[in-house]
DRENZANU-238098 format. One record per atom (N, C-alpha, C, O, CB): x, y, z; residue in one letter. Coordinates in steps of 0.001 Angstrom, whole numbers, padded with zeros to 6 digits, always signed. Glycine has a CB too. Layout:
BEGIN
XYZA;...
END
This chain:
BEGIN
+005353+016367+009587M;+006747+016195+009201M;+006880+016230+007681M;+007311+015243+007085M;+007306+014874+009762M;+006524+017330+007045P;+006560+017410+005584P;+007972+017472+005028P;+008870+018067+005624P;+005790+018612+005120P;+008147+016846+003874C;+009433+016904+003166C;+009128+017199+001699C;+008425+016436+001036C;+010257+015552+003325C;+009658+018303+001206L;+009438+018708-000188L;+010739+018537-000962L;+011745+019173-000650L;+008931+020185-000277L;+010711+017674-001973N;+011854+017462-002865N;+011575+018182-004169N;+010575+017906-004832N;+012118+015939-003112N;+012441+019091-004536L;+012288+019844-005788L;+013482+019590-006694L;+014630+019678-006258L;+012138+021359-005508L;+013213+019278-007940S;+014261+019099-008942S;+013955+020015-010124S;+012810+020126-010562S;+014363+017602-009399S;+014985+020658-010625T;+014802+021545-011773T;+015990+021406-012728T;+017088+021023-012325T;+014643+023019-011309T;+015746+021725-014001N;+016841+021691-014968N;+017578+023032-015018N;+018503+023210-015810N;+016309+021331-016360N;+017161+023969-014168V;+017816+025275-014094V;+019112+025141-013287V;+019148+024479-012250V;+016868+026341-013452V;+020179+025788-013790N;+021456+025800-013076N;+021338+026737-011874N;+020929+027888-012022N;+022626+026244-014017N;+021691+026249-010695L;+021529+027030-009469L;+022757+027853-009093L;+022766+028519-008057L;+021190+026116-008340L;+023796+027811-009933D;+024989+028642-009656D;+024594+030114-009686D;+023985+030574-010652D;+026132+028361-010698D;+024930+030842-008652G;+024618+032269-008585G;+023191+032569-008157G;+022803+033735-008092G;+024868+032895-009909G;+022398+031533-007863V;+021013+031717-007425V;+020978+031722-005896V;+021671+030935-005250V;+020083+030593-008002V;+020181+032599-005335D;+020031+032656-003880D;+019107+031511-003445D;+017902+031696-003275D;+019460+034054-003421D;+019701+030329-003270T;+018906+029148-002903T;+018333+029277-001494T;+017286+028703-001195T;+019762+027878-003001T;+019012+030029-000630S;+018512+030200+000746S;+017136+030852+000748S;+016273+030486+001547S;+019495+031048+001579S;+016930+031809-000136A;+015629+032486-000222A;+014546+031516-000686A;+013422+031538-000186A;+015708+033692-001181A;+014901+030662-001653I;+013948+029668-002159I;+013576+028701-001033I;+012400+028424-000797I;+014545+028892-003377I;+014608+028192-000341L;+014383+027231+000747L;+013545+027861+001859L;+012645+027220+002402L;+015731+026729+001315L;+013837+029101+002192S;+013125+029799+003255S;+011653+030016+002901S;+010767+029747+003713S;+013796+031137+003540S;+011399+030504+001686E;+010020+030754+001249E;+009225+029456+001129E;+008057+029394+001512E;+010014+031491-000092E;+009869+028426+000596A;+009192+027129+000449A;+008865+026543+001819A;+007773+026012+002022A;+010071+026141-000359A;+009801+026636+002754T;+009570+026135+004114T;+008380+026835+004747T;+007501+026196+005324T;+010821+026330+004985T;+008363+028148+004632S;+007277+028956+005205S;+005923+028589+004591S;+004934+028425+005305S;+007557+030452+004993S;+005890+028461+003263S;+004630+028131+002565S;+004118+026754+002952S;+002935+026586+003250S;+004827+028195+001047S;+005013+025765+002948V;+004612+024393+003282V;+004092+024328+004718V;+003034+023753+004975V;+005800+023416+003097V;+004838+024918+005646A;+004437+024885+007058A;+003071+025543+007265A;+002206+025004+007955A;+005493+025586+007928A;+002895+026714+006657K;+001650+027475+006817K;+000459+026718+006240K;-000579+026604+006891K;+001772+028847+006143K;+000605+026198+005015L;-000533+025558+004341L;-000875+024172+004901L;-002039+023774+004918L;-000242+025439+002864L;+000142+023445+005355I;-000122+022107+005912I;-000483+022195+007398I;-001138+021308+007945I;+001111+021187+005720I;-000045+023275+008035G;-000349+023442+009449G;+000634+022730+010355G;+000263+022243+011423G;-001728+022952+009732G;+001900+022666+009928K;+002960+022039+010733K;+004001+023104+011078K;+004135+024089+010352K;+003626+020833+009966K;+004734+022921+012169P;+005782+023888+012517P;+006912+023887+011487P;+007257+022839+010940P;+006347+023581+013909P;+007479+025049+011230E;+008598+025153+010287E;+009774+024284+010707E;+010543+023821+009864E;+009049+026602+010162E;+009913+024063+012011A;+011033+023265+012532A;+011019+021833+012008A;+012047+021157+012027A;+010999+023248+014052A;+009863+021366+011541Y;+009756+019990+011055Y;+009668+019883+009534Y;+009529+018785+008994Y;+008554+019335+011665Y;+009747+021004+008853V;+009634+021006+007385V;+011022+020880+006762V;+011953+021586+007151V;+008928+022304+006881V;+011151+019982+005801M;+012421+019822+005073M;+012194+020140+003600M;+011213+019704+002999M;+012994+018374+005243M;+013109+020898+003040I;+013063+021225+001609I;+014384+020766+000991I;+015457+021101+001493I;+012822+022777+001370I;+014307+020008-000088V;+015493+019577-000828V;+015385+020183-002226V;+014385+019996-002919V;+015614+017993-000885V;+016417+020903-002627L;+016408+021567-003938L;+017607+021096-004754L;+018754+021243-004332L;+016430+023119-003780L;+017331+020531-005920K;+018394+020050-006810K;+018314+020802-008130K;+017247+020906-008734K;+018282+018511-007044K;+019434+021314-008564G;+019479+022021-009838G;+020260+021252-010882G;+020907+020250-010576G;+020083+023390-009655G;+020198+021726-012122S;+020901+021122-013259S;+020533+019653-013464S;+021360+018850-013897S;+022400+021246-013063S;+019283+019314-013148V;+018795+017940-013354V;+018237+017863-014774V;+017387+018675-015140V;+017691+017538-012278V;+018695+016909-015580P;+018152+016800-016944P;+016636+016538-016898P;+016196+015488-016429P;+018875+015660-017731P;+015861+017487-017381I;+014399+017359-017390I;+013866+017817-018746I;+014237+018873-019259I;+013752+018191-016232I;+013003+017005-019297S;+012287+017386-020514S;+010810+017421-020176S;+010283+016471-019596S;+012580+016395-021700S;+010138+018500-020530F;+008708+018639-020259F;+008049+019085-021561F;+008408+020123-022118F;+008427+019666-019084F;+007106+018319-022034G;+006423+018654-023288G;+007342+018593-024490G;+007109+019263-025496G;+005816+020027-023195G;+008389+017787-024383G;+009309+017609-025502G;+010396+018660-025598G;+011200+018630-026530G;+008550+017598-026761G;+010440+019605-024640T;+011495+020617-024667T;+012248+020615-023334T;+011745+020142-022315T;+010901+022024-024958T;+013460+021156-023372E;+014265+021247-022165E;+014327+022680-021636E;+015290+023072-020978E;+015668+020730-022434E;+013280+023451-021937Q;+013147+024797-021375Q;+013015+024661-019855Q;+012705+023571-019375Q;+011907+025561-021991Q;+013238+025732-019081P;+013151+025635-017623P;+011868+024926-017168P;+010758+025286-017558P;+013219+027030-017004P;+012068+023913-016335A;+010957+023109-015818A;+011352+022597-014437A;+012521+022644-014056A;+010606+021916-016788A;+010372+022114-013701A;+010644+021587-012360A;+009651+020487-012016A;+008529+020435-012520A;+010580+022714-011305A;+010114+019615-011138Y;+009294+018501-010636Y;+009459+018457-009124Y;+010564+018632-008611Y;+009706+017121-011296Y;+008365+018224-008414G;+008443+018155-006958G;+007618+017027-006387G;+006624+016599-006973G;+008000+019451-006355G;+008047+016555-005233E;+007299+015551-004477E;+007194+016035-003045E;+008201+016375-002424E;+007980+014142-004550E;+005983+016065-002522L;+005769+016498-001152L;+005207+015334-000341L;+004150+014789-000659L;+004816+017719-001100L;+005932+014965+000708V;+005525+013871+001590V;+005149+014469+002933V;+005887+015283+003487V;+006661+012802+001747V;+004001+014065+003455S;+003568+014583+004754S;+002748+013539+005488S;+002045+012734+004878S;+002755+015877+004583S;+002852+013570+006825I;+001986+012733+007655I;+000739+013569+007911I;+000719+014401+008818I;+002699+012279+009018I;-000285+013352+007123G;-001510+014123+007269G;-001338+015549+006777G;-000262+015937+006323G;-001956+014127+008714G;-002392+016312+006871G;-002361+017712+006465G;-002618+017949+004999G;-002752+019096+004572G;-001064+018293+006813G;-002692+016873+004207L;-002916+017023+002766L;-004357+016688+002417L;-004941+015746+002954L;-001952+016124+001966L;-004916+017472+001515N;-006240+017202+000947N;-006302+017981-000369N;-005425+018808-000622N;-007424+017623+001948N;-007293+017747-001198P;-007321+018416-002507P;-007187+019936-002445P;-006511+020533-003282P;-008594+018074-003208P;-007826+020562-001460D;-007760+022029-001351D;-006348+022488-000979D;-005807+023413-001585D;-008775+022539-000299D;-005759+021831+000021V;-004392+022167+000454V;-003402+021903-000682V;-002505+022709-000929V;-003994+021345+001717V;-003567+020782-001367N;-002672+020425-002475N;-002685+021501-003567N;-001643+021857-004117N;-003079+019062-003074N;-003878+022007-003866K;-004019+023045-004886K;-003274+024319-004466K;-002571+024935-005267K;-005514+023355-005138K;-003443+024699-003187K;-002775+025899-002671K;-001258+025720-002623K;-000504+026645-002924K;-003303+026240-001272K;-000819+024515-002239L;+000623+024237-002194L;+001231+024299-003586L;+002304+024873-003772L;+000889+022861-001567L;+000549+023708-004567S;+001044+023742-005954S;+001202+025180-006425S;+002208+025533-007042S;+000087+022977-006897S;+000210+025999-006134A;+000249+027401-006561A;+001382+028156-005862A;+002097+028936-006492A;-001100+028087-006273A;+001540+027921-004555A;+002566+028636-003788A;+003974+028259-004245A;+004818+029133-004442A;+002410+028344-002293A;+004228+026969-004413I;+005570+026516-004828I;+005841+026946-006273I;+006958+027344-006604I;+005700+024961-004690I;+004825+026866-007126A;+004980+027302-008521A;+005328+028783-008584A;+006155+029193-009398A;+003693+027026-009326A;+004705+029584-007733A;+004981+031024-007709A;+006431+031291-007278A;+007100+032158-007839A;+003996+031747-006756A;+006906+030543-006283I;+008297+030697-005827I;+009272+030347-006948I;+010231+031077-007200I;+008568+029805-004590I;+009017+029224-007619L;+009908+028774-008702L;+009883+029740-009884L;+010907+029964-010530L;+009508+027367-009172L;+008725+030304-010163E;+008619+031252-011272E;+009369+032551-010943E;+010063+033111-011791E;+007131+031554-011586E;+009217+033014-009702T;+009867+034261-009282T;+011381+034116-009164T;+012132+034974-009629T;+009297+034722-007953T;+011822+033029-008542K;+013249+032866-008230K;+014066+032195-009335K;+015251+032482-009503K;+013392+032070-006974K;+013410+031281-010099L;+014162+030510-011109L;+013635+030689-012537L;+014163+030077-013466L;+014127+029040-010752L;+012622+031503-012720Q;+011990+031718-014021Q;+011452+030413-014633Q;+011484+030227-015850Q;+012987+032363-014976Q;+010963+029527-013776V;+010295+028310-014258V;+008812+028641-014389V;+008162+028913-013380V;+010532+027074-013279V;+008256+028627-015603P;+006835+028941-015776P;+005949+027979-014965P;+006270+026800-014816P;+006454+028879-017271P;+004850+028498-014456K;+003927+027670-013657K;+003415+026475-014459K;+003118+025419-013902K;+002737+028516-013166K;+003319+026660-015767S;+002808+025580-016624S;+003844+024485-016855S;+003538+023454-017455S;+002360+026144-017962S;+005078+024710-016376R;+006143+023703-016563R;+006630+023166-015216R;+007799+022817-015050R;+007333+024310-017350R;+005712+023113-014274F;+006017+022596-012939F;+004960+021567-012564F;+003764+021789-012752F;+006076+023747-011882F;+005416+020447-012034F;+004512+019372-011613F;+004862+018988-010189F;+006033+018777-009872F;+004606+018133-012565F;+003842+018895-009311L;+004060+018538-007910L;+003209+017327-007552L;+001996+017315-007761L;+003729+019732-006976L;+003868+016314-007011K;+003193+015072-006628K;+003098+015021-005107K;+004043+015391-004410K;+003951+013817-007184K;+001955+014562-004591F;+001722+014539-003146F;+001642+013118-002608F;+001055+012235-003233F;+000442+015288-002808F;+002239+012909-001443Y;+002172+011627-000738Y;+001734+011888+000697Y;+002449+012547+001453Y;+003551+010882-000777Y;+000571+011380+001078D;+000136+011455+002470D;+000466+010098+003073D;-000164+009096+002732D;-001418+011811+002605D;+001439+010059+003957T;+001931+008783+004457T;+001630+008595+005926T;+001124+009503+006586T;+003411+008670+004226T;+001944+007404+006447K;+001700+007099+007856K;+002965+007340+008665K;+004078+007231+008150K;+001219+005642+008029K;+002782+007665+009931A;+003913+007981+010812A;+004858+006799+010964A;+006066+006997+011095A;+003410+008414+012183A;+004344+005584+010951S;+005193+004420+011165S;+006178+004193+010024S;+007120+003412+010161S;+004340+003194+011348S;+005960+004887+008873F;+006837+004709+007732F;+007932+005770+007654F;+008671+005824+006671F;+006030+004721+006469F;+008042+006610+008675L;+009049+007666+008648L;+010142+007387+009659L;+009895+006825+010726L;+008414+009027+008922L;+011342+007786+009310F;+012463+007692+010227F;+012872+009109+010579F;+013055+009943+009692F;+013654+006884+009611F;+013016+009382+011842L;+013409+010705+012291L;+014864+010646+012743L;+015205+009934+013688L;+012480+011210+013437L;+015711+011399+012062L;+017117+011447+012441L;+017355+012701+013258L;+016847+013770+012920L;+018041+011413+011194L;+018110+012582+014313L;+018335+013712+015202L;+019756+014231+015086L;+020701+013474+014863L;+018039+013321+016639L;+019883+015549+015244N;+021187+016195+015191N;+021511+016747+016575N;+020674+017402+017195N;+021214+017325+014115N;+022700+016489+017050C;+023105+016977+018358C;+023862+018294+018191C;+024898+018343+017528C;+023976+015925+019095C;+023331+019371+018804H;+023982+020677+018733H;+025137+020741+019731H;+025292+019866+020582H;+022964+021810+019007H;+025938+021789+019608E;+027069+021957+020523E;+026617+022040+021971E;+027331+021604+022874E;+027858+023202+020160E;+025415+022608+022197D;+024929+022733+023574D;+024287+021447+024092D;+023812+021402+025227D;+023931+023868+023666D;+024271+020385+023250G;+023739+019095+023682G;+022271+018886+023369G;+021748+017791+023576G;+023942+018943+025135G;+021587+019927+022867S;+020162+019771+022544S;+019996+019013+021234S;+020899+018972+020398S;+019466+021148+022454S;+018830+018421+021079L;+018536+017642+019870L;+017465+018335+019047L;+016533+018923+019595L;+018086+016211+020235L;+017598+018267+017740S;+016551+018806+016863S;+016449+017931+015628S;+017452+017410+015140S;+016847+020288+016465S;+015222+017772+015122P;+015055+016952+013921P;+015641+017663+012704P;+015377+018844+012479P;+013566+016631+013686P;+016435+016936+011923I;+016993+017565+010730I;+016707+016804+009453I;+016846+017348+008357I;+018461+017719+010884I;+016307+015549+009586C;+016141+014784+008350C;+014949+013855+008458C;+014825+013110+009430C;+017409+013982+008031C;+014092+013894+007490L;+012954+012979+007447L;+013034+012175+006162L;+013281+012712+005082L;+011601+013749+007541L;+012821+010895+006304S;+012859+010038+005123S;+011573+009236+005073S;+011140+008712+006099S;+014101+009100+005140S;+010952+009126+003910H;+009662+008452+003801H;+009810+007097+003098H;+009279+006883+002008H;+008659+009339+003041H;+010530+006206+003738C;+010639+004890+003114C;+010060+003832+004039C;+010241+003889+005255C;+012107+004561+002770C;+009373+002882+003460I;+008814+001789+004229I;+009940+000796+004501I;+010645+000365+003588I;+007616+001111+003478I;+010088+000451+005748S;+011176-000463+006098S;+010836-001871+005630S;+009671-002239+005479S;+011441-000447+007623S;+011882-002638+005408F;+011699-004025+004989F;+010917-004794+006038F;+010070-005626+005712F;+013053-004700+004735F;+011213-004505+007315A;+010535-005210+008403A;+009037-004945+008380A;+008243-005873+008538A;+011119-004795+009755A;+008634-003672+008181D;+007208-003346+008117D;+006543-004078+006963D;+005472-004663+007122D;+007005-001831+007969D;+007187-004043+005800T;+006635-004706+004618T;+006514-006209+004859T;+005498-006821+004531T;+007515-004430+003380T;+007562-006792+005435F;+007560-008228+005713F;+006430-008582+006667F;+005724-009569+006459F;+008911-008671+006299F;+006255-007770+007725L;+005206-008053+008703L;+003823-007969+008076L;+002942-008771+008387L;+005302-007086+009877L;+003635-006992+007187I;+002341-006853+006518I;+002053-008107+005681I;+000964-008676+005755I;+002317-005577+005622I;+003051-008531+004880Y;+002852-009710+004049Y;+002723-010973+004888Y;+001929-011859+004569Y;+003996-009856+003066Y;+003514-011057+005975F;+003460-012235+006837F;+002097-012349+007498F;+001543-013444+007599F;+004563-012180+007902F;+001545-011210+007955A;+000216-011210+008571A;-000822-011677+007554A;-001715-012458+007885A;-000146-009797+009108A;-000702-011196+006315G;-001612-011640+005258G;-001467-013125+004983G;-002452-013837+004788G;-001364-010854+003980G;-000214-013581+004971F;+000060-015006+004747F;-000553-015847+005860F;-001163-016884+005599F;+001582-015262+004663F;-000387-015388+007122Q;-000952-016122+008250Q;-002474-016194+008140Q;-003074-017235+008406Q;-000545-015465+009576Q;-003088-015085+007748L;-004536-015062+007597L;-004984-016088+006559L;-005946-016824+006779L;-005013-013657+007201L;-004275-016131+005419W;-004626-017101+004385W;-004385-018525+004858W;-005155-019426+004526W;-003830-016834+003114W;-003315-018740+005636M;-003049-020083+006157M;-004167-020510+007110M;-004582-021669+007098M;-001679-020128+006878M;-004653-019583+007933E;-005762-019901+008831E;-007021-020237+008034E;-007759-021163+008372E;-006035-018727+009788E;-007251-019463+006965R;-008421-019743+006123R;-008307-021114+005466R;-009275-021871+005397R;-008581-018656+005047R;-007101-021416+004984I;-006886-022723+004345I;-007086-023839+005361I;-007685-024869+005052I;-005465-022809+003726I;-006576-023627+006589H;-006736-024630+007644H;-008212-024858+007946H;-008665-025999+008038H;-005992-024197+008923H;-008970-023749+008101L;-010406-023867+008370L;-011126-024553+007213L;-012029-025366+007409L;-011018-022483+008624L;-010697-024197+005999L;-011293-024819+004823L;-010996-026317+004784L;-011861-027131+004461L;-010780-024146+003549L;-009739-026664+005124S;-009383-028093+005125S;-010161-028840+006203S;-010575-029980+005995S;-007864-028277+005346S;-010363-028188+007372L;-011171-028815+008427L;-012601-029017+007946L;-013200-030074+008145L;-011156-027956+009715L;-013139-027972+007303A;-014505-028063+006792A;-014605-029155+005734A;-015558-029934+005719A;-014958-026711+006208A;-013596-029203+004838C;-013586-030237+003795C;-013448-031616+004428C;-014117-032566+004022C;-012435-029990+002787C;-012580-031715+005420S;-012369-032993+006096S;-013666-033459+006743S;-014049-034623+006630S;-011250-032875+007154S;-014341-032521+007430E;-015612-032845+008078E;-016648-033232+007032E;-017407-034183+007215E;-016119-031653+008921E;-016670-032469+005912F;-017615-032767+004840F;-017335-034146+004245F;-018253-034931+004009F;-017546-031690+003744F;-016043-034431+004006L;-015686-035734+003442L;-016040-036857+004398L;-016545-037903+003988L;-014197-035784+003109L;-015767-036629+005692E;-016091-037636+006697E;-017587-037905+006697E;-018024-039056+006693E;-015624-037186+008095E;-018368-036827+006702T;-019824-036949+006683T;-020281-037627+005400T;-021170-038477+005411T;-020487-035570+006823T;-019650-037230+004282S;-020023-037825+002990S;-019704-039309+002948S;-020508-040113+002476S;-019305-037111+001844S;-018518-039670+003449V;-018123-041093+003450V;-019070-041892+004328V;-019510-042977+003948V;-016658-041267+003945V;-019391-041349+005520M;-020326-042051+006409M;-021690-042188+005756M;-022345-043225+005862M;-020459-041313+007751M;-022116-041109+005067S;-023406-041144+004388S;-023406-042195+003276S;-024371-042938+003099S;-023746-039759+003813S;-022293-042236+002529I;-022174-043228+001441I;-022165-044633+002022I;-022815-045535+001493I;-020884-042985+000602I;-021421-044817+003120Q;-021375-046140+003765Q;-022762-046567+004223Q;-023178-047708+004022Q;-020406-046127+004966Q;-023473-045619+004847N;-024835-045933+005319N;-025742-046277+004154N;-026520-047229+004218N;-025426-044752+006109N;-025636-045480+003067N;-026462-045751+001884N;-026112-047104+001264N;-026996-047855+000852N;-026286-044634+000841N;-024796-047408+001204L;-024385-048705+000653L;-024889-049849+001521L;-025357-050869+001016L;-022855-048777+000526L;-024786-049663+002834T;-025259-050713+003748T;-026752-050931+003555T;-027207-052071+003467T;-024955-050344+005226T;-027517-049844+003486R;-028959-049963+003262R;-029252-050634+001918R;-030142-051476+001806R;-029625-048578+003317R;-028471-050233+000895T;-028678-050813-000441T;-028371-052314-000434T;-029114-053121-000992T;-027790-050094-001488T;-027249-052665+000218V;-026890-054093+000291V;-027952-054870+001059V;-028361-055955+000646V;-025505-054278+000963V;-028390-054311+002169N;-029450-054985+002952N;-030721-055138+002126N;-031370-056183+002141N;-029759-054195+004249N;-031062-054067+001403W;-032258-054115+000565W;-032112-055195-000515W;-033026-055980-000770W;-032520-052733-000084W;-030916-055205-001146C;-030665-056195-002196C;-030710-057618-001623C;-031263-058524-002247C;-029296-055931-002868C;-030129-057808-000440E;-030144-059146+000173E;-031578-059594+000434E;-031947-060739+000174E;-029334-059153+001495E;-032382-058657+000957K;-033792-059004+001224K;-034510-059369-000068K;-035259-060345-000121K;-034524-057830+001919K;-034272-058575-001111K;-034930-058832-002392K;-034458-060168-002967K;-035236-060957-003502K;-034648-057683-003392K;-033127-060387-002831L;-032598-061650-003366L;-033146-062839-002582L;-033450-063886-003154L;-031054-061654-003324L;-033267-062665-001273L;-033855-063750-000469L;-035289-064028-000908L;-035692-065177-001089L;-033821-063395+001036L;-036059-062928-001078K;-037438-063100-001533K;-037474-063730-002922K;-038271-064627-003199K;-038173-061750-001543K;-036583-063232-003793L;-036517-063763-005148L;-036115-065232-005119L;-036643-066054-005867L;-035528-062952-006002L;-035153-065547-004223G;-034727-066944-004085G;-035862-067821-003613G;-036038-068942-004089G;-033556-067056-003121G;-036647-067294-002654M;-037777-068070-002155M;-038823-068256-003248M;-039400-069333-003403M;-038401-067384-000930M;-039061-067158-004020V;-040031-067249-005123V;-039522-068235-006167V;-040311-069010-006708V;-040280-065850-005770V;-038229-068227-006464F;-037646-069120-007457F;-037758-070570-007005F;-038088-071458-007791F;-036179-068754-007713F;-037472-070798-005691K;-037595-072154-005147K;-039045-072622-005251K;-039326-073759-005631K;-037111-072204-003671K;-039961-071707-004899L;-041380-072037-004969L;-041782-072349-006406L;-042540-073284-006661L;-042232-070884-004413L;-041256-071542-007356F;-041539-071742-008775F;-041051-073115-009215F;-041761-073848-009903F;-040879-070638-009626F;-039829-073453-008810I;-039256-074757-009185I;-040088-075888-008546I;-040382-076897-009188I;-037748-074855-008732I;-040447-075700-007310Y;-041199-076732-006589Y;-042563-076956-007205Y;-043023-078092-007323Y;-041353-076354-005126Y;-043219-075851-007604V;-044571-075956-008163V;-044540-076564-009557V;-045347-077440-009864V;-045243-074578-008209V;-043645-076126-010381F;-043658-076571-011780F;-042853-077823-012040F;-042967-078406-013118F;-043148-075490-012653F;-042068-078244-011121L;-041294-079445-011362L;-041912-080515-010588L;-041440-081651-010619L;-039829-079286-011002L;
END
């Protein structure tokens, strides 16, 4: 479901835009390996664009597709679209930039058009991530962190419990040891007093 957005600073009045759209559709479909029926081309003219500090004819494009893109295909697509723009709009290949987005199917909305005969055909593809998808992704991440924090708190609680019990046991042993020593010391002191007094 590729969608190619093209913007140029060239005025499109008097230009055969249908030929540009047709050639671009054919090139995108062929190189990406998708049916022409699912390819969308958007062409905007008279867009203020400066490239390299000048406002000579230039163009910018963004191509969004669910799969079908890779470095080799991207290179061929750039060359094909640049050739169309150079031939039809006199935009030099060196003044054209094309950005690629390989996106997931769940992030696309397919709008359908009803023909007079009642049949449906795809006419519009939009590549925006819905708020719900974004929220679910963040919420899932939040839940994961909450589970980790809970497990950590359980581990800390268990560690503290064990530590407190260990400290209590050590204190009890220390107190018992001290009592025994004091008893012995008391007995020795009593004996000392008894012997010397």
